[in-house]
C-alpha positions as CSV (number, residue, x, y, z in Angstrom):
1,M,-16.7,-44.0,69.1
2,I,-17.7,-45.2,65.7
3,A,-21.3,-44.3,64.8
4,V,-23.5,-47.3,64.0
5,P,-25.5,-46.5,60.9
6,A,-29.3,-46.9,61.1
7,R,-30.6,-50.1,59.4
8,A,-32.0,-49.5,55.9
9,W,-35.6,-50.5,56.3
10,N,-37.7,-50.9,53.2
11,E,-41.0,-49.3,54.0
12,L,-42.7,-51.2,51.2
13,I,-42.6,-54.2,53.6
14,L,-45.2,-53.9,56.5
15,G,-42.9,-55.3,59.2
16,E,-40.0,-53.1,58.2
17,L,-42.3,-50.0,58.1
18,I,-43.2,-50.7,61.7
19,A,-39.6,-51.3,62.6
20,A,-38.6,-48.0,61.1
21,R,-41.4,-46.1,63.0
22,A,-40.5,-47.9,66.2
23,E,-36.9,-46.6,65.9
24,A,-38.1,-43.0,65.0
25,M,-41.1,-42.6,67.3
26,P,-41.3,-45.7,69.6
27,D,-43.9,-44.1,72.0
28,R,-46.3,-42.8,69.4
29,D,-49.8,-44.3,70.4
30,V,-50.7,-45.2,66.8
31,A,-53.6,-47.5,67.7
32,T,-56.2,-47.2,70.4
33,F,-59.0,-49.7,70.7
34,D,-62.1,-48.2,72.3
35,G,-63.4,-50.3,75.3
36,G,-67.0,-49.5,74.5
37,G,-67.7,-48.8,78.2
38,E,-67.3,-52.5,78.9
39,R,-63.5,-52.8,79.2
40,P,-60.4,-50.4,79.4
41,H,-59.2,-48.9,76.2
42,E,-56.3,-50.8,74.7
43,V,-53.4,-48.7,73.4
44,R,-50.5,-49.8,71.2
45,T,-47.4,-47.7,70.4
46,Y,-45.1,-48.5,67.5
47,A,-42.7,-50.2,69.9
48,D,-45.6,-52.3,71.3
49,L,-46.7,-53.4,67.9
50,L,-43.2,-54.5,66.9
51,A,-42.4,-56.3,70.1
52,H,-45.7,-58.2,70.2
53,A,-45.5,-59.0,66.5
54,E,-42.1,-60.6,66.9
55,R,-43.5,-62.8,69.7
56,I,-46.5,-63.8,67.5
57,A,-44.0,-64.5,64.7
58,G,-42.3,-66.9,67.1
59,A,-45.6,-68.6,67.7
60,L,-46.2,-69.0,64.0
61,A,-42.7,-70.4,63.5
62,A,-43.4,-72.9,66.4
63,Q,-46.4,-74.2,64.4
64,G,-44.0,-75.0,61.5
65,M,-45.3,-72.2,59.3
66,L,-43.0,-71.4,56.4
67,A,-42.8,-68.5,53.9
68,G,-45.9,-68.6,51.7
69,D,-48.0,-70.8,54.0
70,R,-51.5,-69.4,54.7
71,F,-53.4,-69.1,57.9
72,A,-56.8,-67.5,58.7
73,L,-57.3,-64.5,61.0
74,V,-60.8,-64.5,62.4
75,M,-61.7,-61.9,65.0
76,R,-63.2,-58.5,65.6
77,N,-61.0,-55.5,65.9
78,H,-58.5,-56.4,68.6
79,P,-54.9,-55.1,68.9
80,E,-53.8,-58.7,68.2
81,F,-55.3,-58.4,64.7
82,I,-52.8,-55.8,63.7
83,E,-49.9,-57.5,65.5
84,T,-50.7,-60.8,63.7
85,M,-50.7,-58.9,60.4
86,I,-47.2,-57.6,61.1
87,A,-46.1,-61.1,62.3
88,A,-47.1,-62.5,58.9
89,S,-44.9,-59.9,57.3
90,I,-42.0,-60.9,59.5
91,T,-42.3,-64.6,58.8
92,G,-43.3,-64.4,55.2
93,T,-46.5,-66.2,55.8
94,V,-49.8,-65.1,54.3
95,F,-52.8,-64.2,56.4
96,V,-56.4,-64.6,55.3
97,P,-58.7,-62.2,57.1
98,I,-62.2,-63.6,57.5
99,D,-65.2,-61.8,58.9
100,P,-65.9,-63.3,62.3
101,R,-69.6,-63.4,61.5
102,T,-68.9,-65.9,58.7
103,R,-70.6,-69.3,59.3
104,G,-71.0,-72.8,57.9
105,D,-70.4,-73.5,54.3
106,K,-69.0,-70.1,53.5
107,L,-66.5,-70.3,56.4
108,A,-65.4,-73.8,55.3
109,F,-65.2,-72.7,51.7
110,T,-62.9,-69.8,52.5
111,L,-60.6,-71.9,54.7
112,Q,-60.4,-74.7,52.2
113,D,-60.1,-72.5,49.1
114,A,-57.1,-70.6,50.7
115,G,-55.5,-73.8,51.9
116,C,-55.1,-72.5,55.4
117,R,-52.8,-74.6,57.6
118,G,-54.0,-72.8,60.8
119,V,-56.4,-70.3,62.3
120,V,-55.8,-67.4,64.7
121,C,-59.2,-66.7,66.1
122,A,-61.1,-65.2,69.0
123,D,-63.0,-67.4,71.5
124,Y,-66.4,-66.2,70.3
125,V,-65.9,-67.8,66.9
126,L,-64.1,-71.0,68.1
127,A,-67.3,-73.0,68.1
128,E,-67.8,-72.2,64.4
129,I,-64.2,-73.1,63.6
130,A,-64.7,-76.4,65.4
131,T,-67.9,-77.1,63.4
132,V,-66.2,-76.9,60.0
133,R,-62.7,-78.1,60.8
134,D,-63.3,-81.7,59.5
135,A,-64.3,-80.2,56.1
136,V,-60.9,-78.5,55.9
137,P,-58.2,-81.2,55.6
138,S,-55.4,-78.6,55.4
139,L,-56.2,-77.2,58.9
140,E,-53.5,-78.3,61.4
141,W,-53.6,-75.8,64.3
142,I,-55.8,-73.2,66.1
143,L,-54.6,-70.3,68.3
144,V,-57.4,-68.9,70.4
145,L,-57.5,-65.3,71.8
146,E,-59.5,-65.9,75.0
147,S,-61.3,-62.6,75.2
148,G,-64.4,-63.6,77.2
149,E,-66.4,-61.0,75.2
150,G,-69.9,-62.1,74.6
151,P,-72.0,-65.3,74.7
152,G,-70.8,-68.4,73.0
153,C,-67.1,-68.0,74.0
154,L,-65.2,-71.3,74.2
155,P,-61.9,-71.8,76.0
156,A,-59.2,-73.3,73.8
157,S,-59.3,-76.4,76.0
158,A,-62.8,-77.2,74.7
159,V,-61.6,-77.9,71.1
160,R,-59.1,-80.6,70.1
161,G,-55.8,-79.2,69.0
162,A,-56.6,-75.6,70.0
163,E,-54.1,-73.6,72.1
164,P,-54.5,-70.4,74.0
165,F,-53.0,-67.4,72.1
166,G,-51.2,-66.2,75.2
167,R,-49.5,-69.5,75.9
168,A,-48.3,-69.7,72.3
169,L,-46.4,-66.4,72.8
170,A,-44.0,-68.2,75.1
171,A,-42.2,-69.4,72.0
172,P,-38.9,-67.6,71.2
173,P,-39.6,-64.4,69.3
174,V,-38.6,-64.0,65.6
175,P,-36.9,-60.6,65.3
176,I,-37.5,-58.5,62.2
177,E,-34.5,-58.3,59.8
178,P,-34.2,-56.0,56.8
179,G,-34.2,-57.5,53.4
180,R,-35.8,-60.8,54.4
181,R,-38.9,-60.1,52.4
182,Q,-39.5,-58.5,49.0
183,P,-42.2,-56.0,48.0
184,D,-43.8,-58.4,45.5
185,D,-44.1,-61.2,48.1
186,P,-47.8,-61.9,49.1
187,L,-48.9,-60.5,52.5
188,E,-52.6,-61.5,52.6
189,I,-55.5,-62.9,50.6
190,I,-58.7,-60.9,51.0
191,Y,-61.9,-62.6,49.8
192,T,-64.6,-60.7,48.0
193,S,-67.9,-60.5,49.8
194,G,-69.6,-63.2,47.7
195,T,-72.9,-61.2,47.4
196,T,-73.6,-63.0,44.0
197,G,-71.7,-66.3,44.4
198,D,-68.7,-67.9,45.9
199,P,-66.1,-65.5,47.1
200,K,-62.8,-65.1,45.3
201,G,-59.4,-64.6,47.1
202,V,-57.5,-61.5,45.9
203,V,-53.8,-61.9,46.5
204,C,-52.3,-58.7,48.0
205,S,-48.6,-58.1,48.0
206,H,-46.5,-56.1,50.5
207,A,-46.2,-53.4,47.9
208,R,-49.9,-53.3,47.3
209,Y,-50.5,-52.8,51.1
210,A,-47.8,-50.1,51.2
211,M,-49.9,-48.1,48.8
212,A,-52.5,-47.8,51.5
213,T,-50.0,-46.0,53.8
214,M,-49.9,-43.3,51.1
215,F,-53.7,-42.8,51.0
216,G,-53.6,-40.4,53.9
217,A,-51.8,-37.7,52.0
218,L,-54.0,-38.4,49.0
219,F,-57.1,-37.7,51.1
220,G,-55.6,-34.6,52.7
221,L,-54.9,-36.1,56.1
222,T,-52.0,-35.1,58.3
223,P,-50.2,-36.6,61.3
224,D,-52.4,-34.4,63.5
225,D,-55.6,-36.1,62.3
226,R,-57.1,-38.8,64.4
227,P,-59.0,-41.3,62.2
228,Y,-61.7,-43.7,63.5
229,T,-63.3,-46.8,62.1
230,G,-65.7,-49.4,63.4
231,L,-65.5,-51.3,60.1
232,S,-63.9,-54.8,60.4
233,L,-60.2,-55.1,59.8
234,T,-61.0,-58.2,57.9
235,H,-62.2,-55.9,55.1
236,G,-60.1,-53.9,52.7
237,N,-61.6,-50.5,53.6
238,A,-60.6,-50.5,57.3
239,Q,-57.2,-51.9,56.3
240,M,-56.5,-49.5,53.4
241,M,-58.4,-46.4,54.4
242,T,-57.8,-46.2,58.2
243,L,-55.0,-48.6,59.4
244,G,-52.6,-48.2,56.4
245,P,-52.6,-44.4,56.4
246,A,-52.3,-44.3,60.2
247,L,-49.3,-46.6,60.3
248,G,-47.7,-44.7,57.5
249,L,-48.3,-41.1,58.7
250,G,-48.2,-41.8,62.5
251,M,-51.8,-40.8,63.0
252,R,-53.3,-41.9,66.3
253,A,-56.1,-44.1,64.9
254,V,-59.0,-45.3,67.0
255,F,-60.9,-48.6,66.4
256,S,-63.9,-50.2,68.0
257,R,-64.7,-53.9,68.0
258,K,-67.5,-53.3,65.5
259,F,-69.5,-50.5,64.0
260,T,-72.2,-49.2,66.3
261,K,-74.3,-46.4,64.9
262,S,-75.7,-45.3,68.3
263,R,-72.2,-44.8,69.8
264,L,-70.5,-43.3,66.7
265,W,-70.5,-39.7,67.8
266,D,-69.8,-40.5,71.5
267,I,-66.6,-42.4,70.4
268,T,-65.4,-39.5,68.2
269,R,-66.0,-37.0,71.0
270,A,-64.3,-39.2,73.6
271,H,-61.1,-39.6,71.5
272,G,-61.1,-36.4,69.6
273,C,-61.4,-38.1,66.2
274,T,-61.3,-35.8,63.2
275,V,-62.2,-38.3,60.4
276,F,-64.0,-41.6,59.9
277,N,-65.1,-43.9,57.1
278,L,-68.6,-44.7,55.8
279,L,-69.5,-47.6,53.5
280,G,-72.6,-49.3,52.1
281,G,-75.7,-48.7,54.2
282,M,-73.9,-47.0,57.1
283,A,-74.9,-43.4,56.2
284,T,-78.5,-44.3,56.1
285,A,-78.3,-46.2,59.4
286,I,-76.6,-43.3,61.1
287,Y,-79.0,-40.7,59.7
288,S,-81.9,-42.9,60.9
289,E,-80.9,-42.3,64.5
290,P,-83.2,-39.8,66.4
291,A,-81.9,-36.3,65.9
292,R,-80.2,-34.8,68.9
293,P,-79.4,-31.1,69.7
294,N,-75.7,-31.9,69.8
295,D,-75.5,-33.8,66.6
296,A,-73.1,-31.2,65.1
297,D,-71.1,-30.8,68.3
298,N,-68.4,-33.2,67.4
299,P,-64.7,-33.0,66.4
300,V,-65.1,-34.7,63.1
301,R,-64.1,-32.4,60.1
302,M,-64.4,-35.0,57.3
303,V,-66.1,-38.2,56.5
304,I,-64.5,-40.4,53.8
305,S,-67.5,-42.0,52.1
306,A,-67.9,-44.7,49.5
307,G,-71.6,-44.8,48.5
308,M,-73.1,-41.7,50.1
309,P,-76.7,-41.5,48.8
310,T,-77.1,-38.4,46.7
311,G,-80.3,-37.5,48.3
312,L,-78.7,-37.7,51.8
313,W,-75.4,-36.0,51.1
314,E,-76.2,-32.4,51.9
315,A,-78.6,-33.3,54.7
316,F,-76.0,-35.5,56.4
317,E,-73.4,-32.6,56.2
318,R,-75.8,-30.1,57.7
319,R,-77.1,-32.2,60.5
320,F,-73.7,-33.5,61.7
321,G,-71.5,-30.5,60.8
322,V,-69.1,-32.5,58.6
323,R,-67.9,-32.4,55.0
324,I,-68.1,-35.4,52.7
325,L,-65.1,-36.7,50.7
326,E,-66.6,-39.3,48.4
327,C,-64.4,-41.9,46.8
328,Y,-64.5,-45.2,44.9
329,G,-62.3,-48.2,45.2
330,A,-62.3,-52.0,45.2
331,I,-59.9,-54.5,46.6
332,E,-59.0,-55.7,43.1
333,G,-58.0,-52.1,42.1
334,G,-59.5,-48.9,40.8
335,L,-59.6,-45.6,42.6
336,A,-61.4,-42.3,42.2
337,I,-61.8,-39.3,44.6
338,N,-64.2,-36.4,44.8
339,P,-62.4,-33.9,47.0
340,I,-64.5,-31.8,49.4
341,G,-66.1,-28.9,47.6
342,V,-64.5,-29.7,44.2
343,G,-66.7,-32.1,42.3
344,P,-70.5,-32.3,42.0
345,I,-72.6,-33.9,44.7
346,G,-73.4,-37.5,43.8
347,S,-70.1,-38.1,41.9
348,F,-67.5,-40.4,43.3
349,G,-64.9,-38.4,41.6
350,K,-62.1,-38.7,39.1
351,P,-59.1,-41.1,39.1
352,P,-55.6,-40.0,40.3
353,P,-53.1,-39.0,37.6
354,T,-51.5,-42.5,37.7
355,L,-54.8,-44.2,36.6
356,E,-56.8,-44.2,33.5
357,M,-60.6,-44.8,33.9
358,K,-63.5,-44.9,31.5
359,V,-67.1,-46.2,31.0
360,V,-67.6,-48.8,28.2
361,D,-70.4,-50.7,26.5
362,D,-70.7,-54.4,26.1
363,E,-68.3,-54.3,23.0
364,G,-65.7,-52.3,24.9
365,N,-66.4,-49.0,23.2
366,E,-66.2,-45.9,25.4
367,C,-69.6,-44.5,26.3
368,P,-70.3,-40.8,25.7
369,P,-71.2,-38.6,28.7
370,G,-74.5,-39.5,30.3
371,I,-74.6,-43.1,29.0
372,V,-74.4,-45.9,31.5
373,G,-71.8,-48.6,31.0
374,E,-69.3,-50.7,32.9
375,L,-66.5,-48.9,34.7
376,V,-63.0,-50.1,33.7
377,S,-59.5,-48.9,34.6
378,R,-55.8,-49.5,34.1
379,P,-52.5,-47.8,34.9
380,M,-51.8,-44.6,33.0
381,G,-49.6,-45.1,30.0
382,G,-51.3,-48.3,28.7
383,E,-49.8,-50.8,31.1
384,E,-52.2,-53.7,31.5
385,A,-54.2,-54.1,34.7
386,R,-53.3,-57.0,36.9
387,V,-55.4,-59.0,39.4
388,E,-54.5,-62.3,41.0
389,Y,-57.3,-64.4,42.3
390,F,-55.8,-67.1,44.4
391,R,-55.7,-70.4,42.4
392,N,-58.2,-69.0,39.9
393,E,-56.4,-67.9,36.7
394,A,-59.5,-68.1,34.6
395,A,-61.3,-65.6,36.9
396,S,-58.2,-63.4,36.9
397,R,-58.2,-63.3,33.0
398,V,-61.9,-62.5,32.8
399,K,-61.5,-59.7,35.3
400,T,-58.7,-58.1,33.3
401,R,-59.6,-59.0,29.7
402,G,-58.3,-56.6,27.1
403,G,-55.9,-55.2,29.7
404,W,-58.6,-53.3,31.6
405,L,-59.8,-54.0,35.1
406,R,-63.5,-54.8,34.8
407,S,-65.3,-53.5,37.8
408,G,-68.8,-54.9,37.3
409,D,-70.1,-51.5,38.4
410,M,-72.4,-49.7,36.0
411,C,-71.6,-46.0,35.9
412,H,-71.6,-42.9,33.8
413,R,-69.6,-39.8,33.5
414,D,-70.6,-36.2,32.8
415,A,-69.2,-33.8,30.2
416,D,-66.5,-32.6,32.7
417,G,-65.2,-36.1,33.4
418,W,-66.8,-36.7,36.8
419,F,-67.9,-40.3,37.4
420,Y,-71.2,-41.5,38.9
421,F,-72.3,-44.9,40.2
422,D,-75.6,-46.1,38.8
423,Y,-75.9,-49.8,39.9
424,R,-74.1,-53.1,40.2
425,K,-74.1,-55.0,36.9
426,G,-77.2,-57.1,36.7
427,G,-78.7,-55.4,39.8
428,A,-80.6,-52.3,38.6
429,I,-84.1,-51.5,39.8
430,R,-86.3,-50.5,36.9
431,H,-89.9,-49.9,38.0
432,N,-92.6,-48.9,35.5
433,G,-90.0,-47.7,33.0
434,D,-88.0,-45.6,35.5
435,F,-84.7,-46.5,37.0
436,V,-85.1,-46.1,40.8
437,N,-82.3,-44.6,42.8
438,P,-82.4,-46.6,46.1
439,G,-80.7,-43.7,47.9
440,F,-83.6,-41.4,47.6
441,V,-86.0,-44.1,48.9
442,E,-83.8,-44.9,51.8
443,K,-83.5,-41.3,52.8
444,V,-87.3,-40.9,53.1
445,V,-87.7,-44.2,54.9
446,A,-84.8,-43.6,57.2
447,E,-86.2,-40.2,58.3
448,H,-89.4,-42.0,59.6
449,P,-89.2,-42.1,63.4
450,Q,-90.3,-45.7,63.6
451,V,-87.4,-47.0,61.4
452,A,-84.0,-47.9,62.8
453,D,-82.4,-49.1,59.6
454,V,-83.4,-49.6,55.9
455,F,-82.1,-51.1,52.7
456,V,-83.9,-50.9,49.4
457,Y,-83.7,-53.6,46.6
458,G,-85.8,-55.0,43.8
459,V,-87.7,-58.2,43.2
460,P,-89.1,-59.5,39.9
461,A,-92.2,-57.4,39.1
462,A,-95.6,-59.0,39.9
463,S,-96.7,-57.7,36.5
464,G,-94.3,-60.1,34.9
465,A,-93.0,-57.3,32.6
466,P,-89.5,-58.2,31.3
467,G,-86.7,-56.4,33.1
468,E,-89.1,-54.7,35.5
469,K,-88.8,-55.0,39.3
470,D,-91.0,-54.0,42.3
471,V,-89.3,-51.9,45.0
472,V,-88.8,-53.5,48.4
473,A,-87.7,-51.6,51.5
474,A,-86.3,-53.9,54.1
475,V,-86.8,-52.1,57.4
476,V,-85.7,-52.7,61.0
477,P,-88.3,-51.2,63.3
478,A,-87.2,-49.0,66.2
479,D,-90.0,-50.8,68.2
480,P,-91.5,-53.8,66.6
481,A,-94.5,-53.7,69.0
482,T,-95.7,-50.3,67.7
483,F,-94.4,-50.4,64.1
484,D,-97.1,-49.1,61.7
485,P,-96.3,-50.0,58.0
486,A,-99.1,-47.8,56.7
487,S,-97.5,-44.7,58.2
488,V,-94.2,-45.5,56.4
489,F,-96.0,-46.0,53.1
490,R,-97.7,-42.6,53.6
491,A,-94.4,-40.9,54.2
492,C,-93.0,-42.4,51.0
493,E,-96.1,-41.2,49.1
494,R,-95.5,-37.7,50.4
495,G,-91.8,-37.6,49.8
496,L,-91.2,-39.7,46.6
497,E,-92.2,-39.9,43.0
498,P,-94.9,-42.5,42.4
499,N,-92.6,-45.0,40.8
500,F,-90.1,-44.7,43.7
501,V,-92.6,-45.6,46.4
502,P,-91.9,-49.2,47.7
503,S,-94.3,-51.9,46.6
504,Y,-93.5,-53.8,49.8
505,L,-92.0,-53.3,53.3
506,Q,-90.1,-56.3,54.5
507,V,-89.8,-56.2,58.3
508,V,-86.6,-57.8,59.6
509,D,-84.7,-58.0,62.8
510,E,-81.5,-56.7,61.1
511,I,-80.2,-56.0,57.6
512,P,-77.7,-58.8,56.8
513,K,-74.4,-57.1,56.0
514,T,-70.9,-58.0,55.0
515,A,-67.8,-57.0,57.1
516,S,-67.9,-53.7,55.3
517,E,-71.5,-53.0,56.4
518,K,-72.6,-53.7,52.8
519,P,-76.2,-55.0,52.8
520,Q,-76.4,-58.5,51.4
521,E,-79.3,-58.5,49.1
522,R,-79.4,-62.2,48.3
523,F,-80.3,-63.1,51.9
524,L,-83.2,-60.7,51.9
525,L,-84.3,-62.1,48.5
526,E,-84.2,-65.6,49.9
527,R,-86.5,-64.6,52.7
528,F,-88.9,-62.5,50.7
529,A,-92.4,-63.7,49.9
530,P,-95.3,-61.4,49.1
531,H,-97.7,-63.2,51.4
532,D,-95.3,-63.7,54.3
533,P,-96.5,-62.1,57.5
534,S,-93.3,-60.0,57.7
535,V,-94.0,-58.5,54.3
536,H,-96.5,-55.6,53.9
537,A,-97.8,-54.7,50.5
538,R,-98.7,-51.1,49.6
539,G,-102.4,-50.6,49.8
């Protein structure tokens, strides 16, 4: 018998990576979706992912989708999200992940800006899709995952031109073939959060996504680790920091539909998860939960954090019995890592050997240690940084002027080369001459038993002093009926420097956040008014 050689899969192509793993370890349960106590857990092996993706690829082909055509992917963390990603790779189409909480003008803008021909969505967002479809002339088709999860779900039959996802899979599958796609071909367009204006679509190639499969080794993860995330797969962090490394290393990743701070530790215990990701205001929200005797009784050994407040870092590690690996990254590029126990607390680290990073002033001159400037980066060796914003060459040039990626993040480095985040460009809080670190304020407020969540930001100072801001703590009360603002102010006065004590407490039902759990300051600013009943001034 003549041996048939194994197909030469190119693992820089997502679909081919899955095909290679499906041949090598078909039964590896690489993705488990926690049922949240409301439904059975959903498990996918490599073989499952490939077989389902080939069927979804057939459904895309049946809609007339050609290589390079775009479609939106709008749902929470379902197995079908990953399978549709792989199907895009198989067909050469480009998927556009959109946070399922997106509404109205922003939803219409993203669909229109990307030129989406179709939408793959869940039934709980179908009503929103239907509302904006007439504003998106390019939109031709809608495939609906009928989950029945939560209020507001619509069947596909309720919307003109929509078709059930399951029925669409009756189309002939499109099998994966080696060599059909190239590493530089686009795979997805991820839109920035738009916290300061219209979002911009970052074009990500297959090769760019393949880099994510290597992050696991960079962070010290092994195939025996079991990562967890409740962050949305529509965001780069969940895709790059959890899904990509899991698919590459064969780690048995766990996902939940969305991040739930109250169930975090129960989920990690139930599935034996050894690592999870934190972003934005998540650390503060988790720390705000009432302390329990078993907080440190969990299998998690490491938390991969981006934005751990300095004042919370050690207290978080002690309370939950974990170690923090702090890192920095953006969907446009740039990466730095502070390995566990290596760099100083508060630093997001140093770049890998392949990347050059520095802090510069407005004229592009490198800042000395301790001086705040904009963080910029480029490939080591002088190669120019590259970013492609979809159909926006002008923004792409501005982002990479001078050959450096301009992050928009104001940072500084110390004498040993460790980098620290100070504030987003244009977003610093200077109060009575001091620059206020929101992390310290958030820690004190979060520890108050009447507070369920908090986010600190600044508003133009009532004094009218140029460049000055008053400090606002937006808080979600644990029990609105018994919430006592005066007691929170007293706690701040006990635990903070005078200039750090909030001028106002803004009581809200929830902190508006992006898909990555990043608080959206602009929405709080729009709702803030000193004399509003929801706003309490310091006495």
